[in-house]
C-alpha positions as CSV (number, residue, x, y, z in Angstrom):
1,X,-111.9,63.3,207.2
2,X,-110.9,66.4,204.5
3,X,-112.0,68.6,206.7
4,X,-109.0,67.9,209.6
5,X,-106.6,67.7,207.0
6,X,-105.5,72.0,206.5
7,X,-105.8,72.0,210.3
8,X,-103.8,68.5,210.8
9,X,-101.2,69.6,209.0
10,X,-100.8,73.7,209.6
11,X,-100.7,72.9,213.2
12,X,-97.3,70.5,212.8
13,X,-95.2,73.9,211.8
14,X,-92.0,71.6,211.8
15,X,-94.1,69.9,208.5
16,X,-95.9,72.6,206.7
17,X,-92.8,74.8,206.9
18,X,-90.3,72.4,205.7
19,X,-88.3,73.2,202.9
20,X,-85.5,71.3,201.2
21,X,-82.7,73.6,200.4
22,X,-80.9,73.2,196.8
23,X,-83.6,72.3,194.7
24,X,-85.4,74.6,192.1
25,X,-88.3,74.0,192.2
26,X,-88.0,72.9,196.1
27,X,-90.1,69.6,196.5
28,X,-89.8,68.8,200.5
29,X,-91.4,65.8,202.4
30,X,-91.4,64.9,205.4
31,X,-93.3,61.8,207.0
32,X,-94.1,60.9,210.6
33,X,-95.7,57.3,211.2
34,X,-98.0,56.5,213.7
35,X,-100.3,53.8,214.3
36,X,-103.2,55.3,213.3
37,X,-102.0,56.9,210.1
38,X,-99.0,58.2,208.2
39,X,-98.9,62.4,207.7
40,X,-96.9,63.9,205.0
41,X,-96.6,67.5,203.2
42,X,-95.0,68.3,199.8
43,X,-94.7,71.1,199.2
44,X,-94.1,72.2,195.4
45,X,-93.1,76.1,195.1
46,X,-93.3,78.1,191.5
47,X,-93.9,81.4,190.0
48,X,-96.4,80.4,187.5
49,X,-100.1,81.1,187.4
50,X,-102.4,78.4,189.6
51,X,-104.8,76.4,187.3
52,X,-107.3,73.6,187.9
53,X,-106.7,73.6,191.6
54,X,-102.9,73.2,191.7
55,X,-100.3,75.6,191.0
56,X,-99.6,74.9,187.4
57,X,-95.8,73.3,186.8
58,X,-95.9,71.8,190.7
59,X,-98.0,69.2,189.5
60,X,-95.0,67.4,187.9
61,X,-93.2,67.7,191.0
62,X,-95.9,66.8,193.0
63,X,-96.6,63.7,191.8
64,X,-92.7,62.9,191.8
65,X,-93.1,63.4,194.9
66,X,-95.9,61.1,195.9
67,X,-94.1,58.2,193.9
68,X,-90.7,58.8,196.4
69,X,-93.2,58.6,199.1
70,X,-95.2,55.6,198.1
71,X,-91.9,53.7,197.1
72,X,-90.2,54.3,201.1
73,X,-93.9,53.2,202.6
74,X,-95.5,50.2,201.2
75,X,-98.5,49.5,198.8
76,X,-101.2,49.8,202.1
77,X,-101.4,53.3,202.0
78,X,-103.5,55.4,199.9
79,X,-103.1,59.5,198.6
80,X,-105.3,62.4,199.1
81,X,-104.0,65.4,197.6
82,X,-105.5,68.9,198.8
83,X,-105.9,72.0,196.9
84,X,-103.2,74.5,197.2
85,X,-102.7,77.8,199.0
86,X,-101.5,81.4,198.1
87,X,-98.2,82.1,199.2
88,X,-96.5,85.8,199.1
89,X,-95.2,86.3,196.0
90,X,-97.0,84.4,193.8
91,X,-96.0,81.3,195.0
92,X,-98.3,78.3,195.9
93,X,-98.2,75.4,199.1
94,X,-99.4,72.2,197.6
95,X,-100.3,69.7,200.8
96,X,-101.1,66.0,200.3
97,X,-102.1,63.2,202.9
98,X,-100.9,60.1,203.2
99,X,-103.3,57.8,205.1
100,X,-102.9,54.0,206.5
101,X,-105.5,51.2,205.9
102,X,-103.9,48.5,208.5
103,X,-102.2,49.4,211.9
104,X,-98.6,48.9,212.4
105,X,-95.9,49.8,215.1
106,X,-95.1,53.3,216.2
107,X,-91.5,53.7,214.5
108,X,-90.1,57.1,212.5
109,X,-89.6,56.8,208.7
110,X,-87.2,58.3,206.9
111,X,-87.2,61.3,205.1
112,X,-88.2,61.2,201.1
113,X,-86.1,63.9,199.2
114,X,-86.4,64.4,195.7
115,X,-82.8,64.1,195.2
116,X,-79.8,62.5,197.2
117,X,-79.3,63.9,200.6
118,X,-76.2,65.9,201.0
119,X,-74.4,67.2,203.6
120,X,-76.3,69.9,203.2
121,X,-79.6,68.2,204.3
122,X,-77.8,66.5,207.2
123,X,-76.3,69.8,208.2
124,X,-79.8,71.2,208.1
125,X,-81.7,68.4,210.1
126,X,-78.9,68.6,212.4
127,X,-78.7,72.2,213.5
128,X,-75.3,72.2,212.7
129,X,-72.6,74.1,210.2
130,X,-71.8,72.4,206.5
131,X,-68.5,72.1,208.2
132,X,-69.5,70.9,211.0
133,X,-70.4,67.9,209.2
134,X,-68.4,67.8,207.1
135,X,-65.5,66.7,210.0
136,X,-67.7,64.6,211.4
137,X,-67.9,62.6,207.9
138,X,-63.9,62.5,207.7
139,X,-63.9,61.3,211.3
140,X,-61.3,64.7,212.4
141,X,-61.0,64.9,216.4
142,X,-61.7,68.0,217.3
143,X,-65.7,67.7,216.7
144,X,-67.6,68.0,220.4
145,X,-68.9,64.7,221.4
146,X,-73.1,66.1,221.2
147,X,-72.2,67.9,217.6
148,X,-71.3,64.1,216.6
149,X,-74.2,62.0,217.5
150,X,-76.3,64.8,216.1
151,X,-74.8,64.4,212.6
152,X,-74.2,61.3,212.9
153,X,-78.1,60.3,213.9
154,X,-79.7,63.2,211.4
155,X,-77.2,61.1,208.7
156,X,-79.0,58.4,209.8
157,X,-82.2,59.1,209.4
158,X,-81.5,60.2,206.0
159,X,-79.6,57.5,204.6
160,X,-76.8,60.0,203.8
161,X,-73.9,57.9,201.9
162,X,-71.2,59.8,201.5
163,X,-69.6,61.2,198.2
164,X,-67.0,59.0,197.7
165,X,-65.3,60.5,194.6
166,X,-65.8,64.0,195.9
167,X,-64.0,63.0,198.9
168,X,-61.9,61.3,197.2
169,X,-60.4,63.8,194.9
170,X,-60.5,66.5,198.5
171,X,-58.4,64.0,199.8
172,X,-55.9,62.8,197.5
173,X,-55.2,66.2,195.7
174,X,-56.0,64.3,192.6
175,X,-54.5,61.6,192.9
176,X,-56.3,58.3,191.4
177,X,-59.0,56.4,193.3
178,X,-60.6,53.9,190.6
179,X,-59.4,52.2,187.7
180,X,-61.8,50.3,185.1
181,X,-61.2,46.4,184.0
182,X,-63.1,45.2,181.4
183,X,-62.8,41.6,180.5
184,X,-64.6,38.7,178.8
185,X,-65.9,36.4,180.8
186,X,-65.0,36.2,184.9
187,X,-66.1,32.9,185.1
188,X,-63.4,31.9,182.5
189,X,-60.1,30.3,184.4
190,X,-57.9,33.0,182.1
191,X,-59.6,35.9,182.9
192,X,-60.3,35.5,185.9
193,X,-56.7,35.1,186.8
194,X,-56.5,38.9,184.7
195,X,-59.3,40.4,187.3
196,X,-56.8,39.1,190.1
197,X,-53.4,40.2,189.5
198,X,-54.9,43.1,188.0
199,X,-56.9,43.6,191.5
200,X,-53.7,43.1,193.2
201,X,-51.4,45.7,191.7
202,X,-54.5,48.1,192.0
203,X,-54.3,47.7,195.7
204,X,-50.5,48.5,196.8
205,X,-51.8,51.6,194.9
206,X,-54.7,52.4,197.2
207,X,-56.8,52.1,194.5
208,X,-60.3,50.5,193.6
209,X,-61.0,48.3,190.8
210,X,-64.3,48.3,188.5
211,X,-64.7,45.5,186.4
212,X,-67.1,44.0,184.3
213,X,-67.7,41.1,181.7
214,X,-68.1,41.7,177.8
215,X,-69.6,38.2,176.8
216,X,-67.5,39.1,173.0
217,X,-70.2,42.1,172.7
218,X,-68.7,44.9,170.8
219,X,-71.9,47.3,171.9
220,X,-71.7,46.3,175.2
221,X,-67.8,47.2,175.3
222,X,-69.0,50.3,174.1
223,X,-72.0,51.1,176.7
224,X,-69.6,49.8,179.4
225,X,-66.7,51.7,178.6
226,X,-68.9,55.1,178.4
227,X,-70.3,53.9,181.8
228,X,-66.8,54.1,183.5
229,X,-66.1,56.8,181.8
230,X,-69.0,58.5,183.6
231,X,-67.7,57.4,186.8
232,X,-64.5,59.2,186.5
233,X,-61.9,56.4,186.5
234,X,-58.3,57.2,186.3
235,X,-57.9,54.8,183.5
236,X,-58.8,51.8,182.0
237,X,-57.8,48.6,181.0
238,X,-60.1,46.5,178.5
239,X,-59.7,43.1,176.6
240,X,-61.5,44.1,173.7
241,X,-64.6,42.7,171.5
242,X,-65.4,45.0,168.9
243,X,-63.4,45.5,165.5
244,X,-62.9,49.4,166.5
245,X,-61.7,51.4,169.7
246,X,-61.3,55.0,167.6
247,X,-64.2,55.5,169.7
248,X,-62.1,56.1,172.6
249,X,-59.8,58.6,170.8
250,X,-61.3,61.6,172.2
251,X,-61.0,60.1,175.9
252,X,-57.2,59.4,175.4
253,X,-56.6,63.0,173.6
254,X,-58.4,63.8,177.4
255,X,-55.9,62.2,179.7
256,X,-57.6,58.8,180.7
257,X,-55.0,56.1,180.0
258,X,-55.4,52.9,178.1
259,X,-54.5,49.6,178.3
260,X,-55.2,46.8,176.1
261,X,-54.9,43.4,177.1
262,X,-55.2,40.1,175.0
263,X,-55.8,41.5,171.7
264,X,-54.4,45.0,169.7
265,X,-57.0,48.1,170.0
266,X,-57.9,48.3,166.6
267,X,-57.9,51.8,164.7
268,X,-56.4,53.8,168.5
269,X,-52.7,53.7,169.2
270,X,-52.4,52.4,172.7
271,X,-50.2,50.0,174.9
272,X,-51.4,46.4,174.7
273,X,-49.9,42.9,176.2
274,X,-50.5,40.1,174.7
275,X,-49.6,36.2,174.4
276,X,-47.0,35.1,171.8
277,X,-50.6,33.6,170.5
278,X,-48.9,32.3,166.8
279,X,-45.6,31.0,168.2
280,X,-47.2,29.3,170.9
281,X,-49.6,27.5,168.6
282,X,-46.6,26.8,166.4
283,X,-45.0,24.9,169.4
284,X,-47.7,23.1,170.2
285,X,-48.8,21.9,166.8
286,X,-44.8,21.6,166.2
287,X,-44.8,18.8,169.4
288,X,-47.6,16.6,167.8
289,X,-45.3,16.7,164.4
290,X,-42.4,15.4,166.5
291,X,-44.2,12.7,167.9
292,X,-44.9,12.0,164.3
293,X,-48.3,13.1,163.7
294,X,-49.4,14.0,160.1
295,X,-53.4,14.7,160.0
296,X,-53.4,17.3,162.7
297,X,-57.2,18.7,163.6
298,X,-57.9,22.1,164.0
299,X,-60.5,23.9,166.6
300,X,-60.5,27.4,166.7
301,X,-62.6,30.5,167.4
302,X,-63.7,33.1,165.2
303,X,-61.6,34.8,162.9
304,X,-63.3,37.8,164.1
305,X,-60.7,38.1,167.3
306,X,-57.1,38.6,166.9
307,X,-55.8,35.7,168.8
308,X,-57.6,33.4,166.9
309,X,-56.8,34.1,163.7
310,X,-52.8,34.2,164.9
311,X,-53.3,30.9,166.8
312,X,-54.9,29.5,163.5
313,X,-51.8,31.3,161.5
314,X,-49.8,29.1,163.9
315,X,-50.9,26.1,163.0
316,X,-50.5,27.0,159.2
317,X,-46.8,27.7,160.1
318,X,-46.2,24.2,161.9
319,X,-47.5,22.3,159.0
320,X,-45.9,24.2,156.2
321,X,-42.8,24.5,158.4
322,X,-43.0,20.4,158.0
323,X,-44.1,19.9,154.7
324,X,-47.2,18.7,155.8
325,X,-50.3,20.0,153.2
326,X,-53.1,21.5,154.7
327,X,-56.4,19.3,154.5
328,X,-59.4,21.6,154.8
329,X,-61.3,19.2,156.1
330,X,-59.5,18.6,159.6
331,X,-60.2,22.5,160.8
332,X,-63.0,24.2,162.4
333,X,-63.1,27.7,163.2
334,X,-65.7,30.0,164.6
335,X,-66.3,27.9,167.2
336,X,-67.6,29.0,170.6
337,X,-68.9,26.6,173.3
338,X,-67.5,23.7,174.6
339,X,-70.5,22.0,173.0
340,X,-69.7,23.3,169.6
341,X,-66.3,21.5,170.2
342,X,-67.8,18.7,171.2
343,X,-69.6,18.0,167.8
344,X,-66.7,18.7,165.7
345,X,-64.8,16.3,167.0
346,X,-67.1,14.0,165.9
347,X,-68.2,15.2,162.6
348,X,-63.6,15.1,162.2
349,X,-63.4,11.5,163.6
350,X,-66.2,10.0,161.3
351,X,-64.6,11.1,158.6
352,X,-63.3,8.0,155.9
353,X,-59.3,9.6,157.0
354,X,-59.5,10.5,160.5
355,X,-56.9,12.6,162.1
356,X,-54.2,11.1,164.4
357,X,-54.1,14.7,166.6
358,X,-55.9,17.2,167.6
359,X,-55.0,21.0,168.2
360,X,-57.7,22.9,170.5
361,X,-56.8,26.8,170.9
362,X,-59.0,27.7,173.4
363,X,-59.6,26.2,176.9
364,X,-63.2,26.3,176.2
365,X,-62.7,24.4,172.9
366,X,-60.4,22.3,174.7
367,X,-62.5,20.8,177.0
368,X,-65.6,20.4,174.9
369,X,-62.9,18.5,172.7
370,X,-62.0,16.1,175.7
371,X,-65.6,15.6,176.4
372,X,-66.1,14.4,172.6
373,X,-63.3,12.0,172.7
374,X,-64.5,10.2,176.1
375,X,-67.6,9.9,175.1
376,X,-66.4,7.9,172.2
377,X,-63.6,6.2,174.0
378,X,-60.8,8.1,172.0
379,X,-58.8,9.7,174.3
380,X,-56.2,7.4,174.5
381,X,-56.1,6.9,171.1
382,X,-55.9,10.3,169.3
383,X,-53.4,13.2,170.4
384,X,-54.6,16.5,172.2
385,X,-52.7,19.9,172.5
386,X,-54.3,22.3,173.9
387,X,-54.2,26.2,173.5
388,X,-54.2,27.7,177.5
389,X,-54.6,25.2,180.4
390,X,-57.4,24.7,182.6
391,X,-58.3,23.8,186.3
392,X,-57.9,19.7,186.7
393,X,-56.3,19.6,183.0
394,X,-53.5,17.4,184.7
395,X,-55.9,15.5,187.1
396,X,-58.1,13.6,183.8
397,X,-56.7,10.8,182.1
398,X,-54.7,11.0,179.9
399,X,-53.7,14.4,181.7
400,X,-53.8,17.3,178.6
401,X,-50.7,18.6,177.6
402,X,-51.3,22.4,176.6
403,X,-49.4,25.5,175.4
404,X,-49.9,27.0,178.8
405,X,-50.1,31.4,178.5
406,X,-49.2,33.4,181.7
407,X,-52.8,35.4,182.2
408,X,-51.6,36.8,185.4
409,X,-48.4,37.8,183.9
410,X,-50.6,39.4,181.1
411,X,-53.2,41.2,183.7
412,X,-50.1,42.1,186.3
413,X,-48.0,44.1,183.5
414,X,-51.1,45.6,182.1
415,X,-52.1,47.7,185.6
416,X,-48.2,48.2,186.1
417,X,-48.1,50.0,182.5
418,X,-51.3,52.0,183.2
419,X,-50.1,53.1,186.4
420,X,-47.3,54.6,184.9
421,X,-49.7,56.1,182.5
422,X,-51.0,57.8,185.6
423,X,-48.5,58.9,187.0
424,X,-47.2,60.9,184.0
425,X,-45.3,58.7,181.1
426,X,-46.4,60.2,178.5
427,X,-43.5,58.0,176.3
428,X,-44.6,56.7,173.0
429,X,-47.5,53.0,173.3
430,X,-45.8,49.9,173.5
431,X,-47.2,46.6,172.4
432,X,-45.4,44.3,175.4
433,X,-45.2,40.2,174.3
434,X,-46.1,37.5,176.9
435,X,-44.1,34.2,176.3
436,X,-46.1,30.6,176.2
437,X,-44.7,27.4,177.5
438,X,-46.0,23.9,176.5
439,X,-46.5,21.9,179.4
440,X,-46.4,17.9,178.4
441,X,-49.1,15.6,180.5
442,X,-49.6,12.7,178.5
443,X,-52.3,13.8,176.1
444,X,-50.0,15.1,173.6
445,X,-47.7,12.4,173.8
446,X,-49.4,10.1,172.4
447,X,-47.8,8.2,168.8
448,X,-50.2,7.3,166.3
449,X,-51.0,3.8,165.2
450,X,-54.2,2.6,167.0
451,X,-56.8,5.3,165.9
452,X,-58.3,2.5,163.2
453,X,-58.8,-0.6,165.7
454,X,-60.9,1.8,168.0
455,X,-62.6,4.0,165.5
456,X,-63.6,0.3,165.1
457,X,-64.3,-1.1,168.4
458,X,-66.3,2.2,169.0
459,X,-68.5,2.8,165.7
460,X,-71.4,2.3,167.7
461,X,-70.4,5.0,170.4
462,X,-70.0,7.2,167.1
463,X,-73.4,6.6,166.2
464,X,-74.8,7.7,169.6
465,X,-72.9,11.1,169.6
466,X,-73.2,12.1,166.0
């Protein structure tokens, strides 16, 4: 078999003389599949001297090319390498053969390249000019039908994908084509609403949104921001997770507009759109105080996050304005999950002097509080106000009273600000505040007075859920 390989390859001039332009040193491969075997010629060109039967400097390219071919085919092929042949100018040609171990149907295998196929590759395979390929790709009507067929066939054989970034820049004459959006968790209704409203504004401008979740991870924020910048997005909207956004200063000076949502950027001057966190929390707690409650528990997120700090500040302010002393035993901060909130509820209500009302400073914590209260049979005894609305809150019994944010308005305003910046607005960075609203549904209107009786009745449930 080995004796027939050189003859087999050299007899197929289309294979042995193929060379991919634009790659240095060039590595080209063409594969033809029959019912008995696959034949491939991998050509590595170098000026280095020949060594150990292989062209020195070509071995790395040879192995890379063989790996490409193996991935394009399947594991039922064996690879054999044929020694080099000297060529004019001190170059060497390396042959390889990939032999099938099993029968297969006749088919043409697409050409594996050591680089992503370009319009030049399509033009070479189709036997047309680069300009003709460009016109076909851009659906220009002035190209002859036979050229269109040849170009499209070649593009399909090579699995060619147009460079959308380059074509967008040419088509738009520099107009924006993509923006980046980094949110915390799209599974949360708040983040999902921001995403949708930003996307709606971008679509009206004919711009695509590239979005991803940060999951409250500062390192991920930097990583994904760098990835979007590498993709040359025209602007960034970020719900920050980290404690320092100064790493974006260079990109900002380079002309990339930045807008921050929900949380202000730290150590960086940039536009931001926030909820009225402190005033909203003050209003929610004051609503409970207005119903006669004096012992009001607090469930909140990590103080590392600006909204959490502001909402706790609003809680303290409402107590102070009403002349109610703070009981540190009623405050649970640094909570992250629904389960954290549920456990905190069990701890708080088992104290000798339990609260008659509860303020949960995040919709995730509100859901956990509802689960805890219902498990203990206290949902009609302890009043509850949550910060930020959530789905089905109005269908629970009792329905949950909330201080509702407007994430859709935040996302919409943030996107509009970004597009103004992208279109040349160089005014001073500003902070925009979107107001909150109190929605009374029932849980926040429960008055104190029956809590002690329920605690006695449900003492067994308390023990079960500790």
